[in-house]
C-alpha positions as CSV (number, residue, x, y, z in Angstrom):
1,M,148.9,126.7,109.4
2,R,152.2,125.0,108.4
3,R,154.1,127.5,110.7
4,R,151.8,126.6,113.6
5,A,152.2,122.9,113.0
6,R,156.0,123.3,112.9
7,L,155.9,125.3,116.2
8,R,154.0,122.5,117.9
9,K,156.6,120.0,116.6
10,D,159.5,122.2,117.8
11,R,157.8,122.7,121.2
12,S,158.1,119.0,121.9
13,K,161.8,119.2,121.0
14,R,162.3,122.1,123.4
15,E,160.5,120.2,126.2
16,G,162.9,117.3,125.5
17,C,165.9,119.6,125.9
18,E,164.4,120.8,129.2
19,R,164.1,117.2,130.5
20,E,167.6,116.3,129.4
21,G,169.1,119.4,131.0
22,Q,167.4,118.6,134.3
23,E,168.7,115.0,134.2
24,L,172.2,116.3,133.4
25,I,172.1,118.6,136.4
26,Q,171.0,115.8,138.7
27,E,173.8,113.5,137.4
28,K,176.5,116.2,137.4
29,P,175.7,119.0,139.9
30,E,179.0,120.7,139.1
31,L,177.6,121.6,135.6
32,R,174.4,123.2,137.0
33,S,175.4,126.9,136.2
34,V,176.4,126.1,132.6
35,V,173.3,124.0,131.9
36,Q,170.9,126.5,133.5
37,Q,172.4,129.3,131.4
38,K,171.9,127.3,128.2
39,L,168.3,126.4,129.1
40,E,167.5,130.1,129.9
41,E,168.8,131.1,126.5
42,I,166.6,128.5,124.8
43,R,163.5,129.8,126.7
44,E,164.2,133.4,125.6
45,C,164.6,132.4,122.0
46,W,161.4,130.3,122.1
47,S,159.4,133.2,123.6
48,D,160.7,135.6,120.9
49,L,159.7,133.1,118.2
50,E,156.2,132.7,119.6
51,S,155.6,136.5,119.8
52,T,156.9,137.0,116.2
53,T,154.6,134.2,114.9
54,K,151.5,135.6,116.6
55,A,152.2,139.1,115.3
56,K,152.7,137.7,111.8
57,A,149.3,135.8,112.1
58,R,147.5,139.0,113.1
59,Q,149.0,140.9,110.2
60,L,148.0,138.2,107.7
61,F,144.5,138.2,109.1
62,E,144.1,141.9,108.7
63,N,145.5,141.8,105.2
64,N,143.1,139.0,104.1
65,K,140.0,140.6,105.8
66,P,137.2,141.0,103.2
67,E,136.3,144.5,102.3
68,P,132.7,145.7,102.9
69,A,130.3,145.4,100.0
70,V,130.0,149.1,99.8
71,K,132.9,151.5,100.6
72,S,131.0,154.7,101.2
73,Y,127.5,156.1,101.8
74,S,127.5,157.4,98.3
75,D,127.7,153.8,96.9
76,L,124.9,152.7,99.3
77,D,122.8,155.7,98.2
78,N,123.2,154.7,94.6
79,Q,122.2,151.1,95.2
80,L,119.2,152.2,97.3
81,S,118.1,154.6,94.6
82,H,118.3,151.8,92.0
83,L,116.2,149.6,94.2
84,E,113.6,152.3,94.9
85,Q,113.2,152.9,91.1
86,Q,112.6,149.2,90.4
87,P,110.4,147.8,93.2
88,P,108.9,144.3,92.6
89,Q,105.3,144.6,91.5
90,L,102.5,142.2,92.1
91,E,101.8,140.5,88.8
92,Q,98.6,138.8,87.9
93,A,99.2,135.1,88.5
94,H,96.9,132.2,87.8
95,H,99.3,129.3,88.5
96,L,101.2,128.3,91.6
97,P,104.6,128.3,89.8
98,T,104.1,132.0,89.0
99,F,103.4,132.7,92.6
100,N,106.6,130.9,93.7
101,E,108.6,132.9,91.2
102,Q,107.3,136.2,92.6
103,L,107.9,135.0,96.1
104,Q,111.5,134.3,95.2
105,K,111.9,137.9,93.9
106,F,110.6,139.3,97.1
107,Q,112.8,137.1,99.2
108,A,115.8,138.2,97.1
109,M,115.0,141.8,97.7
110,E,114.5,141.3,101.4
111,S,117.9,139.6,101.5
112,Q,119.4,142.5,99.6
113,I,117.9,145.1,102.0
114,G,119.2,143.1,104.9
115,D,122.7,143.3,103.4
116,F,122.3,147.0,103.0
117,Y,121.4,147.3,106.7
118,K,124.6,145.4,107.6
119,D,126.6,147.7,105.3
120,V,125.4,150.8,107.2
121,G,126.9,149.3,110.4
122,E,130.1,148.4,108.7
123,L,130.5,151.9,107.2
124,G,130.0,153.5,110.6
125,S,132.7,151.3,112.2
126,L,135.0,151.8,109.2
127,Q,134.7,155.6,109.3
128,G,135.3,155.5,113.1
129,V,138.6,153.8,112.4
130,C,139.7,155.9,109.4
131,L,138.8,159.4,110.5
132,P,141.7,161.5,111.9
133,Q,141.7,162.4,115.6
134,R,141.1,166.1,115.0
135,G,138.1,165.7,112.7
136,M,136.6,163.0,114.8
137,M,133.6,165.0,116.1
138,A,132.7,166.4,112.7
139,G,133.1,163.0,111.1
140,D,130.9,161.4,113.7
141,R,128.1,164.0,113.1
142,E,128.3,163.6,109.3
143,G,128.4,159.8,109.5
144,G,125.5,159.8,111.9
145,E,123.4,161.9,109.6
146,H,124.2,159.6,106.6
147,S,123.5,156.6,108.7
148,G,120.1,157.9,109.8
149,M,119.0,158.9,106.3
150,V,120.0,155.5,104.9
151,E,118.2,153.6,107.7
152,T,115.1,155.7,107.1
153,R,115.2,154.9,103.3
154,I,115.7,151.2,104.1
155,V,112.7,151.2,106.5
156,R,110.6,152.9,103.8
157,L,111.5,150.1,101.4
158,I,110.9,147.3,103.9
159,E,107.3,148.2,104.9
160,P,105.7,148.2,101.4
161,L,107.8,145.1,100.6
162,K,106.3,143.2,103.6
163,E,102.8,144.3,102.6
164,R,103.3,143.1,99.0
165,R,104.7,139.9,100.3
166,R,101.7,139.4,102.6
167,I,99.3,140.1,99.8
168,L,101.2,137.6,97.6
169,L,101.1,134.9,100.2
170,A,97.4,135.4,100.7
171,S,96.8,135.3,97.0
172,K,98.9,132.1,96.7
173,E,96.9,130.5,99.5
174,M,93.7,131.5,97.7
175,H,94.8,129.9,94.5
176,Q,96.2,126.8,96.3
177,V,92.8,126.3,98.0
178,A,91.1,126.7,94.6
179,Q,93.4,124.1,93.1
180,D,92.8,121.7,96.0
181,L,89.0,122.2,95.5
182,E,89.3,121.3,91.8
183,D,91.3,118.2,92.8
184,E,88.6,117.1,95.2
185,I,85.9,117.7,92.6
186,L,87.8,115.5,90.1
187,W,88.3,112.8,92.7
188,I,84.6,112.7,93.6
189,Q,83.5,112.8,90.0
190,E,85.7,109.9,89.2
191,R,83.9,107.8,91.8
192,L,80.3,108.9,91.3
193,P,79.6,106.6,88.3
194,L,80.4,103.6,90.4
195,A,78.4,104.8,93.4
196,S,75.3,105.5,91.3
197,C,75.6,102.4,89.1
198,K,72.3,100.5,88.7
199,D,73.9,97.1,87.9
200,Y,73.7,94.9,91.0
201,G,74.6,91.6,89.3
202,N,72.3,88.7,88.1
203,N,73.9,85.8,90.0
204,L,75.5,85.2,93.3
205,Q,79.1,85.5,92.0
206,S,78.5,88.8,90.2
207,V,76.7,90.3,93.1
208,Q,79.5,89.4,95.5
209,Q,82.0,91.2,93.1
210,H,79.9,94.3,93.1
211,V,79.7,94.2,96.9
212,K,83.5,94.0,97.2
213,K,83.9,97.0,94.8
214,N,81.4,99.0,96.9
215,Q,83.2,98.1,100.1
216,T,86.5,99.3,98.6
217,L,84.8,102.6,97.6
218,Q,83.5,103.0,101.2
219,R,87.0,102.6,102.5
220,E,88.3,105.2,100.1
221,L,85.6,107.6,101.3
222,T,86.6,107.0,104.9
223,G,90.2,107.6,104.1
224,R,89.4,110.8,102.0
225,R,87.0,112.4,104.5
226,A,89.8,114.1,106.6
227,R,91.3,115.6,103.4
228,V,88.0,116.9,102.2
229,E,87.2,118.5,105.6
230,E,90.6,120.1,105.7
231,V,90.3,121.6,102.3
232,L,86.7,122.9,103.1
233,D,88.0,124.4,106.4
234,R,90.7,126.3,104.5
235,A,88.2,127.4,101.9
236,G,85.9,128.6,104.7
237,I,88.7,130.8,106.0
238,I,89.3,132.3,102.6
239,A,85.6,132.7,101.9
240,S,85.1,134.7,105.1
241,L,87.2,137.5,103.6
242,R,85.1,140.4,102.2
243,T,86.7,140.6,98.8
244,P,85.2,139.8,95.4
245,E,88.2,137.7,94.5
246,V,87.2,134.9,96.9
247,E,83.8,134.3,95.2
248,F,85.2,131.5,93.0
249,V,86.5,129.8,96.3
250,R,83.0,130.0,97.8
251,E,81.5,128.5,94.6
252,G,84.1,125.7,94.6
253,A,83.6,124.9,98.2
254,G,79.9,124.7,97.7
255,H,80.3,122.4,94.7
256,V,82.7,120.1,96.7
257,R,80.3,120.0,99.6
258,Q,77.4,119.1,97.4
259,L,79.2,116.5,95.4
260,W,80.7,114.9,98.6
261,E,77.2,114.6,100.1
262,V,75.8,113.0,96.9
263,L,78.7,110.6,96.7
264,Q,78.2,109.5,100.3
265,L,74.4,109.1,99.9
266,E,74.8,107.2,96.6
267,T,77.4,104.9,98.1
268,E,75.2,104.2,101.1
269,R,72.1,103.6,98.9
270,R,74.1,101.2,96.7
271,S,75.3,99.4,99.8
272,V,71.8,98.8,101.0
273,L,70.6,97.7,97.5
274,L,73.6,95.4,97.1
275,D,72.9,93.8,100.5
276,A,69.3,93.1,99.4
277,A,70.5,91.7,96.1
278,L,73.1,89.5,97.9
279,Q,70.4,88.1,100.2
280,A,68.1,87.4,97.2
281,Q,70.9,85.7,95.3
282,Q,71.8,83.6,98.3
283,Y,68.2,82.5,98.6
284,Y,68.0,81.7,94.9
285,S,71.2,79.8,95.1
286,E,69.9,77.7,98.0
287,A,66.5,77.3,96.3
288,A,68.2,76.1,93.1
289,K,70.1,73.4,95.1
290,V,66.9,72.3,96.9
291,E,64.9,72.2,93.6
292,S,67.6,70.2,91.9
293,W,67.6,67.6,94.7
294,L,63.8,67.3,94.8
295,S,63.6,67.0,91.0
296,G,66.3,64.4,91.0
297,Q,64.5,62.3,93.6
298,K,61.2,62.5,91.6
299,L,63.0,61.4,88.5
300,H,64.4,58.5,90.4
301,L,61.0,57.5,91.6
302,V,59.5,57.6,88.2
303,S,62.1,55.4,86.6
304,E,62.2,52.9,89.6
305,E,62.1,49.3,88.6
306,K,59.7,46.8,90.0
307,G,60.4,43.5,91.8
308,T,60.1,40.2,90.0
309,D,59.6,38.1,93.1
310,E,59.1,38.3,96.8
311,S,62.8,38.6,97.6
312,S,63.6,41.4,95.0
313,T,60.4,43.2,96.0
314,L,61.5,43.1,99.7
315,Q,64.9,44.6,98.8
316,L,63.2,47.4,96.8
317,L,60.9,48.1,99.7
318,K,63.8,48.4,102.2
319,A,65.6,50.8,99.8
320,H,62.5,52.8,99.4
321,L,61.9,53.1,103.2
322,A,65.5,54.5,103.5
323,L,64.6,57.0,100.8
324,E,61.4,57.9,102.6
325,Q,63.4,58.6,105.7
326,T,65.8,60.8,103.7
327,V,62.9,62.8,102.3
328,E,61.4,63.2,105.7
329,T,64.7,64.5,107.0
330,Y,65.0,66.9,104.1
331,A,61.9,68.7,105.4
332,E,64.3,70.6,107.7
333,T,66.2,72.0,104.7
334,V,63.0,73.1,103.0
335,G,61.8,74.6,106.3
336,M,65.1,76.7,106.7
337,L,64.6,77.9,103.1
338,S,61.1,78.9,104.0
339,Q,62.3,80.8,107.0
340,Q,64.8,82.6,104.9
341,C,62.0,83.6,102.5
342,Q,59.9,84.8,105.4
343,R,62.7,87.1,106.7
344,L,63.1,88.7,103.3
345,L,59.4,89.3,103.0
346,E,59.3,90.8,106.5
347,L,62.1,93.2,105.5
348,G,60.1,94.3,102.5
349,H,62.6,93.0,100.0
350,P,62.1,94.5,96.5
351,E,61.9,91.0,94.9
352,S,59.4,89.7,97.5
353,E,56.9,88.6,94.8
354,Q,59.5,86.5,92.8
355,I,60.9,85.0,96.0
356,T,57.4,84.1,97.2
357,K,56.7,82.3,93.8
358,Q,60.0,80.4,94.1
359,Q,59.2,79.3,97.6
360,S,55.7,78.2,96.6
361,H,57.2,76.2,93.8
362,I,59.7,74.5,96.2
363,D,56.9,73.7,98.7
364,R,54.7,72.2,95.9
365,L,57.7,70.2,94.7
366,Y,58.4,68.8,98.1
367,V,54.7,67.9,98.7
368,S,54.6,66.2,95.3
369,L,57.8,64.2,96.1
370,K,56.3,63.0,99.4
371,D,53.1,61.9,97.6
372,M,55.2,60.0,95.1
373,V,57.2,58.4,97.9
374,E,54.0,57.4,99.7
375,H,52.4,56.1,96.5
376,R,55.4,54.0,95.5
377,K,55.7,52.6,99.1
378,T,52.0,51.6,98.8
379,K,52.6,49.9,95.5
380,L,55.7,48.0,96.7
381,E,53.9,46.9,99.9
382,Q,51.0,45.7,97.8
383,Q,53.3,43.9,95.5
384,Y,55.1,42.3,98.4
385,W,51.8,41.2,99.9
386,L,50.7,39.9,96.6
387,Y,53.8,37.7,96.3
388,Q,53.2,36.5,99.8
389,L,49.6,35.7,99.0
390,N,50.6,33.9,95.9
391,K,53.1,31.9,97.8
392,E,50.4,31.0,100.4
393,V,47.9,30.1,97.7
394,E,50.4,27.9,96.0
395,E,51.2,26.1,99.3
396,L,47.4,25.7,100.0
397,E,46.8,24.4,96.5
398,K,49.6,21.9,96.9
399,W,48.2,20.8,100.2
400,I,44.6,20.5,98.8
401,T,46.0,18.5,95.8
402,E,47.7,16.1,98.1
403,R,44.6,15.7,100.2
404,E,42.4,15.2,97.1
405,A,44.7,12.5,95.9
406,V,44.4,10.6,99.2
407,A,40.6,11.1,99.3
408,S,40.1,9.8,95.8
409,S,42.2,6.6,96.3
410,T,40.2,3.2,95.9
411,E,42.5,1.3,98.2
412,L,40.6,0.4,101.4
413,G,43.4,-1.2,103.4
414,Q,44.0,-4.7,104.7
415,D,43.6,-4.2,108.4
416,L,42.6,-1.6,111.0
417,E,46.0,0.0,111.0
418,D,46.0,0.6,107.2
419,V,42.5,2.1,107.3
420,T,43.4,4.6,110.0
């Protein structure tokens, strides 16, 4: 490499000499013959140098050429005999790493046999070069016989090796499918307790938490479905083989299929029941708010103060009329709660009896509140009317008293004007 680099560097110098020589000829034509002679000598020397360098490079390449792995058919026969005496056997394997180790052994042997096949070709070409001209025909026949015998032995090694490798790959796939089936069984069994759980919560918040967990489980099932189907498809291919070794794959596939169906059914069933529990808790939550408001209004009516005069009674009556309007408007809220109850009953909700009792209690509470409102309004109106009546009576009594005083007077007057 260094020699070639130096040649490239010297070539640029030689080209520079050529240019300078041509320029000198143009400047001084009288020196043409001398300059051209020198340039021709330089060209000849350069040509000799290039030829010598190329020859040296070829010689170095031949000297450094690697020798064949085997130098004779005898060496190749010995190695083939050793390989034939120790063929890789199919060992009983129950774990995937063991299968991988055996596959590596088979791949190593296949690679070695491939190298032997290359050696046959190299030996043939080597003998063709080394045999003397007079013994060429005999050497060709002998080399051809050796080559044919070796190739036959190699083929005899390759065929059973391929068969063993095929069996090993099939066995590995069988155990891989079995392992995948076990993984799916474990995955399903881990989620079955949640899907079949009977706890649905006892208040709105706890039910909502259970609903979220079940929705997460449903999303997991949706994402896992493709994997389960892919494993079952591979198991179906293995199970279609008519060999007793695949029986455990058939059993595993049946177990996965059964567990997967149970998991889906339990998850769907729990979703339906949780939805019913959520609707019930939503109703109970709204019913509790309504009951609390109605009870608070009743308590307010029971402890309501009474007016001490006409003015205070009038103020209480005005406030009560506003409350009466609020209670009348609240009938819409009670009606919506009743409609929600009716929908649950029509759907056949499992807690229909308890919901019906709760709604009946709300209805009675509302009717009772309206009765109390009406009763208190009547009392306030009567009290207001009483204060008005008392006022009118007092005014009348005052007027009568004034008239009685005039009527009982003994003064008769002095003239007609005083009398009238």
